[in-house]
MITORLUM-285293 format. One record per atom (N, C-alpha, C): z, x, y. Coordinates in steps of 0.1 Angstrom, whole numbers, plus 5000, padded with zeros to 4 digits. Layout:
BEGIN
ZXY...
This chain:
BEGIN
309794086885308694056890308194116903307894116907307794176924306994006932307694006944306993856951305993856953305393966960304193976965303193936957303293946941302193946938301693786926302793696930303493566922301893496927301693516938300293426949298993426937299093526933297693596926296993516912295793476914294993386905295093496891294993646892294393706886295093896887295093896873295994026876295194136865295394286868294694356856295294326846295294346830296394366820296794496820296494626822297794736827298694706834298694636850299994586852301194496843300394426832300494326828301394396815300794546810301494596800302294676806302294716822303494806822304794736824304394586828305694526832306194476817305694476808306094436794306794566786306594666792307094776782307494926793307394846803307195006812306595076814305595106811304295216809303195136819302695266829301695186833300095266829299195176824298395296819297195346835297095466836296295496847294895466842294095446831292595446834292295316835291295316842290495186850289695116842289095186828288195156824288495026816289895026816290594886806290794766811290394786831290794696837290094546830290594436831290194336832291094206834290694106839291094026845291593886833292893876835293493786830293993586833293593476832294293376838295593346835296293326850298293326849297993196857299793156853299593066854300393016874299892896877299892876894301992886893302092916905303892956905304492776907305292756903305992656897305492586895304992566880304492436870305692326868304992226868306192076863306592106850307592096845308192096834307692006826307791866824306491756815305591816812304691896823303191866822302992026815303892096820303992216811304592206797305092106793305792056779304592036768303691906776302891836768301391946767301192026776299992136774300292176763301892256760302192316747302292296732302592156736302592076722301192066718299992036730298791996720297992126719298492296727297792366724298792436708300292406706300092396690299892286678299092146684298992086672297192116672296692216681295292176677295192366674296392406677296492586664296492526649297492406651297792336639296792306631295992186635294792196628293792306629293392366633292592506634292992576615294292586619294592686609294292616593294692436597294792376581293292416577292692366586290992336585290092516581291192586583290792736575291492766563292492716561293192636546292592586540291992466545291392386530289692436531289292506543288092546537288092706523289092746529289192876516289192816504290492676505290692676490289592566482288492466489287292406483286492506478286292606489285492776490285992826475287392816470287792876456287692776450287592656448287192556438286292576434284792636439283292696430283592546423282692406431282892256425281092286422280192336432278692346428278392466421278392496411277992666407276392636396275992736396274592756396274392696378273892616378274092506362272792656353272192696359271092816353272292916345273192916350273993016346275293016338275793096329276993126325276992906313275892906314275992756300276892736293277292656297278792626282280492666287280392706297281892816297282192676309283692696312284192626324283892616333283192706340282392666355281292616353280892596339279592556342279792396338280092356336281292236328281892136342282792196350282692176361281592186371280592226372280092216379278892036373278692026359278291966355278791806357280291826359280991706361280791696379280591736385280391726397278991656396278091676395276891686393276791536386277891466383277391326371278691236381279791326386280491236399279391186410278491256413277591266426276591136424276091186408274991036403275290926405277390926396277290826392277290716409277990836422278390756433277190736440276190786440274290736444273590606437274490626424273790476413274290366423276090386426277390306432276390236443275790316449275290256462274390186461273590186449271590176447271790006453270689976460270489846469270089806459269989606461269789486451268089456455267689436447266489366447266289196454267289126457267289026454266488946466265588846463265088796473265588746486265188796501265788736512265488606514266088516516265688386521265988366531264888316539264688266557265288136559266188126559266387956568264887896572264987756569263687676577264487676590263187606598263387606613264087496618264187406608264387246608264587226592266087136589266087066572264786986570264086986559263686926553263886776542263386736544264086636536262986506529263286386521262186376516261086276525261986196531261286126542260686256551260886356556260286426562258786506554259186536541257986546536256986456534257486336532256186266529255686226543256386206555255586236563254286366570255186426565253786586565252686516553252586526546251786476536251086406545251486256548250286146551249386206568250186366571248886396580248486516581248686576565247886736566246686716562245886846564244386796559244386856546243986806534243886866521243286816512242586856507241786746496242286606490241686516488242786446480243486476464242086576461242486646443243386706448243986796458245186866457246186776458246286636463247586576469247886516481246286566490247186506504246486346503247586266511247086126516246786166529246286036531244985986543245585916551246485916559247785816570248985746560249285696562250485616560250285486549251085526539250985376527252185306532251585146529252585096534252985006518253984946516253884936504253184726508253284666494252584576493253584436498252884366505254184246508253384106505254084006505254183876496252083836502251683916511250383846515249483886504249784036499248684056491248483996473247583976466247383926456246684016447247284046436246784156431245584066416244284166418243584106411243784086397243483986392243483946375242684106367241384056370240284186362239784266376240084366374239584536380238284526380237184486385235584496382235284636384234584666371233884776362231884796372232284956370230584986376229484926364228684846373227684836362227184926351227185046353226485136340227085266350226685356342227285466344226485596340226085706343225385796343226285966342226086016334227286076329225786226321226486326319225986456312227186486304226586506293227386566282227186666273228286796269227586906267227886936246226886986242227387016229227487096228229087116222229987256221229887246207229987436207229987486194231087456178230187416169230987376162231187186156230687126175230986976173229686906166229486816164228586786153228086656166226686626169225986526173226586416181227186326167227686226170228986186175230386296173231286306180231086296192230086396192230186426214229886266219228786186210228186026221229685976222230585936209231585896213232485936218232586066222233386136232232886116246231486036246230486026263231185856263231785806254232285666256230985576251229885676243229485546230230285506218229585366217230785286208230185396192231085336182230585446170229385456162229485246163227885256155226585296163226885286172225585306176224985486180226385596179226485636180225785746167226085716157225585716141224385696146223485566148222185486147221685596153221985636164221085756175221185896170222285936165222486086156221386076143221285936135220485956125218685966131218485886140216985896149216486036153217386096161217386216163217186376152217686296141217686366127216586366119215686276124214386246118213286316128213886366140212686456146213186566148214686636146214486796146215886766133216186886130217886896126218486906135219686796132220686856144221586986143221287036132221787176127221087246140219787266142219187336151219187276162220287176169220687216181221487306185220687396198222087496201223187486209224587476206225787476215225187496232225387466235225387446252224287336255224187206243222787166252223287016256222887056270222586906280222086826276223186666276222386536268222886466283221586396289221486276300222186156292223186076297223285966286223685866303222985756301223085596305223885526295225185466305225585366298225685216303225485166304225285006304226884936309227084756308227684706312228684666300229784646299230084636291229984456284229784446269229884336270230884226270231884316266233584236274234784306268235584246279236584406282237384456268237284556268237984636257236884696251235984636250234384706244233584806253232984896239232284966247231284946254230885046257229285016268228385026254227484966262226285026257225685096260224585226249223885246259222185216260221385246272220885206280219385336279220185416280218985566277219585706277219285766267219585896262218486036267218986136270217786226271218286346271217486446263217886586265216286686258216886786259215586896254216186976242215886936230215886916216214987076215214287146215213487246215213187266231212487406227211787466242210587386242209987346233208587296237208887106231210087046229210186886226211386836230211186776238211986676253212186566243213186516237213586366230214386296236213986146239214386056243215385956239216185876241216385736234216285626241215785536244215685436252216085276240216185186257216585026250215584966249214384956247213384846243213684716241213584596245213984506243214584456227215984476234217084546231217784606218216684686215216884746209216584886213217785026203216985126208215485216200215285286209213985356203213985476205213785526193213385736200211685716204211685826219210685886224209986046228209386076213209386236217208486296222208986356234207986396242207386576242206486566235205986726234205786776247206186936248206286996261204787156259203987126267203187216264204087376269203387476256204287576259203187666257203287796267202287886261202588026255202388096248203188176236202388306239201688346249201088486254202388596255201888736243203188756251203588836261204188846272204188976279204389116280203489166284203389286286203289376299204489446300204589546316203989706311203589786317202489886320202989946332203690036328203590136349204490266344204590326356204590486357206390486356206490566351208290576349208690646360208190676365209090756385210190796384211190816391212190916391213390816378213190666375214190546367213390496358213390536349212190486335213390266337214490296339214590176341214290046349214490086360214590096369212590066376211790196371210890066373209889976365210989936353210289896341210989726352212089716354212689576362211889556374211489716378210589626391208689566388208089606376207289616373206989416366208289356366208989266358209389196344210189296335210089316328211689236322211889196316213189146315214389206313215489196316216689306316216789336300216689216298217089236279216089296270214789316275213389386268213489496276214389566286214189706290215389756285216489706280217689776271217089766252216289716252215689686237214589826236213689796253212789906247213590106251214890076258215190176254215490276245216390156240217290186224216290216217215190146213214090186201213390356205213490356222212490436219213290596221214490526222215690656229216390666209215790616201215690686189214990786182213790816190211790856185212590986197212490976211212391086212213591116223213791256229214891226238214591246257215391136261215091086273214891206282216391306282215791376289215091516294215091486282213891686280211691596279212191466270210691476263209691366280210491326287209891236291209991296308208891256316208491306331208391176336207791196352207491096361206891076354205691106353204591086354203590966342204691006334204590896319204290796320203990686313203790566316204190486303204890396308205390296297205290176291205090136283204490026277204789966271205989796270206289736261205589606267205789546246205189396246206289356241206789196248207589116245207589006245207888936232207488786228208588716244207388566245207488536255206988376257207588306260207188166260207288106277206388026278206287926295206287766291207087746296206887596297205887526307205687446308204487346312206287286329206587276319207987216329208487326337208187456337208587586349209787686340210187676330211187736318210487856315211087906315210788056308211888126294211388216285212288196276211388366268212288486270211988616265212688586251212388696244212388706227212688886227212088896212212588996211211389136213212089266217210289346222209989366205208589366212207189346200207189506197206389576206206189706207206189796217206889926217207090026225206090106224205190176236205190276237205590396248204390466249205190546260203590686256202890706272201790726270201990876281200590946278200991086288199391106285198791126297197391216299196391076297196590926296196090876291196190866275196890916271196690936252198490926249198490756236199690756232199990886227201390866232202490986227203690936213203890826216204590676207204490566209204290526194203290386194204590336186205090226186206390176178206290016180205989966167205289806168206789746158206989656160207889526151207289486141207489526125206889446118207889436105207689306098208489236088209389176091210389126079210989016080212389096089212489186082213789306086213589346103212889306110212189386122212489526125212289566109211989706118211189796122210589896132209689976140209090056131207889986133207090136123206490156135205690326132205390436138203390336141202990396149201190326144200790386132201490486124200390496114201090446103202190326104202390266092203290306086204090406097205490476090206590416099207590366088208790286098209990416092210690396101212390426100213190436113214190416103215390376109215990486116216690526128216990676133218190696134219390586127220990616125220890676110221790796112221790846100220490986100220591016087220091066077218790976067217591056070216590996067216491046048215290976045215390996027214391096024214491206020213391256023211991276018212091196006210691156004210890956000209690896003209690755999209890685987210590735975210390705966212390655961212390645950213290595942214290725937215890735931216190785927216090835913215990935905215890935897217090965886217591075887218791165886219891175896220791175889222391155902223091295898224091315911224591455910225491445901225791585892226991615881225991645868227491685860226791755849226191625841224691685832224191645825223291715820222391705804221491795795220491845802219791955806218592015813217891975802216491885811215491895802214892005795214992135801214092235798214792325791216292365792217192465786217792395776217892305775218692205763219792185765220792245775222392265770222592155786223692165782224892095797225092165803224792175817225192185830224992165843225292195855225892105865224092065873224191985876222891925883222891895896223391995905223392015922222791945926222391835930221491775936220991645932220291595937219391415936217691495933217191405921215891435919215291305924214191255934213891185938212091165930211391045929210190995927209591005932208291115930207591095935206091115935205091105943204091165934203391275939202691385932202391525938201691525949201791585959200991605973201991535981202891455979203491375989204691435998204291426015204991466022206691486018207291576022208591576023208791576038210091546041210591536054211891576056212091656069213591666068214391596076215591606067216491456073216991436085216891606090217691546103217591716111217591736126217691806136217991936123217092056129217892226120216792326120217592406115216592546113216492576099215192666096214292666084215292806077216692826072217292906067216693016054216092946051214893016038213692906035212692986030211892906031210592966022210492966006209693095999209993065979209593125973209893115958211593165958212093045945213793085949214393035936213693115926214093105912213492925904214492915900214392765891214092675900214092685915213992595923212292635921211992685920210392725929209892735939209492705947208892685962210092585967211092665976212092585982212092635995212992566004213092536020214592516021215392546024216992536033217092516044217592466052217392396062219192406068219692506075220892496084220892356097221692246098221892196104222892186115223492286112225492346120226392286112227492276120228692246117229092286099228692416093228392406077227692376068227192236075226092166068224592156064223892196053223092216054222392166041220692186039219992106029218892216021218392166008217392226002216692145993215892165992214492125992213792175980213692105963212992245959211492165949211092265941209992235933208292215944208692265955207492195959205892275958204992135960203692255957203592335967203692295977203692415989204192376006204692486009205792486018204692466034205192426045204492396054205492446065206392526064207592556074207792706074207992816080208292906076210192976077211493076074211893116082212193076092213393126101213193066112212792966123212192886114211492726122212392626128212592586137212992506149212292366140213292226131212492126127213092056131212891856136213091796141213191696129213991606126213991486119213391416118212591406103211291336100210191466100209991546104208991586104208591716089207491646090206991686074207591866070208191916058208192066058207992106044207092076037206092076024206291966016205491966006204991835997205591845984205991705975206191735962205291835954205991845945205191955933205691925924205292065913206192065905206892235897206892335910207392445906208292485902208392615890209592625890210592585876211492545872211992465861211992325863210492235860210192145864209692095856209991965850208991825839208491805845207991795858206991745866207091675882206591615887206191645903207191575907208291585909209391465916210191635931211191535938211591665946213291665943213991815942214791795939215791845949216591765958216991735966218891805970219391925976220691935974221191955990222391955990223191946001224592016000224892106009225492226007226492186023227692236022228992186029229792356034229392456038230492506040229992616030228392656024227892696007228492675999228992545998228992485982228092375983227592355970227192185975227692045970227391955975228091855972227091725972227891595969226691505960226291465975224991485977224591415987224391255988224791195978225391025978226091035986227191115986227991085996227891076012226491106017225891076026225090956030225390896038224790756039223190836044222590726038220590786043220190616047218990646054218490516060217090536053216190406046215190406038214190446051212890496045211990576054210590496046210290376055208990276049207890326049207090296042205490346042204690196037203690136047203290066045201590106037200990006033199890076028199389906018198289956019197189826016196889736028196589556019196589466029197889466039198989526034200089546050199689606054198989756054198989826066197689786078196689716067195589696073196089546084196989466078197189366085198489426104198889546098199589626109198589636121198189696115197089786126196489676130195789596122195589396137196189416145197389366138198489366149199189446160198889556165198689666166197389646179196489616175195089636183195289506188195489416186196189256191196989256204198089316202198789376214198589446223197589556219196689606231196189586236195689446236194589346239195089306251196789286248197389126261197289266276196589176287196889196300197889246309198489336306199489366315200089236328201089236326201589106334200988946338199688936328199088816326200188666324201188676316202288606315203288576324203188656334204088636343203188496360201988516357201288416363201788276361201288196372201888036369200887996356201987876349200987806339200387716343199587616346198687476346200287396344199887286355201387226348200687076336201087006326200586906321200386826323199286756323198686636331199386516321199986536305200386446304201686396306202386536307203786536313204286446328205086356324205986296337206686386347206086336361206886406372208386396374209586476368210786476372211186466387212086366390212486346403213186446408213186536416214086656424215186616426215686536432216686466436217586396426218986446428219986326413219686166422219486166433219585996440217885966435217086026434215585986432215585936419216186036408216086046391217485846394218385876399218885756394218285616399217485626412216285526414215285476410215085606402213885596393214585506388215485486377215785476363216085306363216885296380216485176383215785086384214685116391213685056388213185036377212885116367212385116358213284996346
């Protein structure tokens, strides 16, 4: 090596190659610089540097080897491929192992308890309780309580209140006598009072939840029951019963209450909401609900009622002179359009059924009976009264007079209307869903093919056409084209008022329509015979003491 080049920091690779191999490259394009060592380095530093370089090269080589080995293991193959192979099971094992490792590190959910800022023992806790602001019913104390000393002399007899005023409630399934005994009345007096009350009103008629005001006097002796001084409760809406001690003996004092039973009539415009309009006009909520249920069975609220229609309802209503009111059942439901009644329904009879203004009653649940008459012949095999041999009777016969209207049992479309062999004048109505009904032996048909009919609409009149021995209705039901027993389908009866009952019905309807709308909402004049009750509880107690 030439001495004049030892002091250079860089040299060209070409000269280095000449020194190593003895051949000098003449091309200047491959000229490059490379770091060279300074002259005369220290032997110890050079040795350490060589060792570090060896360790780094070894680590790099080991890491490359480990990466190659791990890559060849294929621990995470695609489990959607080669299902069931050794490679797939190896991947499933890797997934299972990682899952177990993750579950092993799952954190617990034990509550973390914070240490108190100071230890609290029973003494400190009692001190806190004596100073806390809390209602006495929840365990608070007012100040410190000291133990009794020798100066304290216990009382031999604890004084009692001379009289007790309390309120008892008659629970469902409870008896009047047991309720009195439970309130502190003696057994003998409780039986006596129950017998007195039963003479004025049956005890079974007392409604659960009735409030009874009871006043008990001083005990005659220690351990004895307190005697009853006064008792008062509302036995009925129009009757107040009171039991008082007069001259040392109990006496019952009935106090009738004046009650006005004028029905409440509410009438107004439907507007955007029938319910809200009726409530705004003063109708009770339960009355409006009854009105909607009753009228909803007759008309379609979505399409048959407009905002300009008028609703009209009458409710059983009671007003007491003491200020209480009681609303009962819906008596009348009407719907008016342009000053003319579109639908009028009146509750009539003991069963509470609503009848139309014409006296026809109908319940709108299920199928209606096509004629108001009894069944004379059922479904099944029978001897034909005209042909004289047994054959299938594929319907039900209803007894009805000649010319009685025949009604469609439910909504549908007329599929056939005309002469139909032994059926005579016959109408068949399709109701959808594979269900159809047939009406035979009519004297006259009131509909035509393709007509859309509503439930209860007249489709014809009872006659005796076809193979018939007399006026009646032969009614059939079809399911998917095959006759079925109509008795398997539930009917609701359709009643028709007549004679004196129809006259009474129409008189009652006219009476309710004469009621002035909103008249029952006015104030009822007070009953001059009724005693004015104190408003405040302290006044009521003072009045009892003064008496």
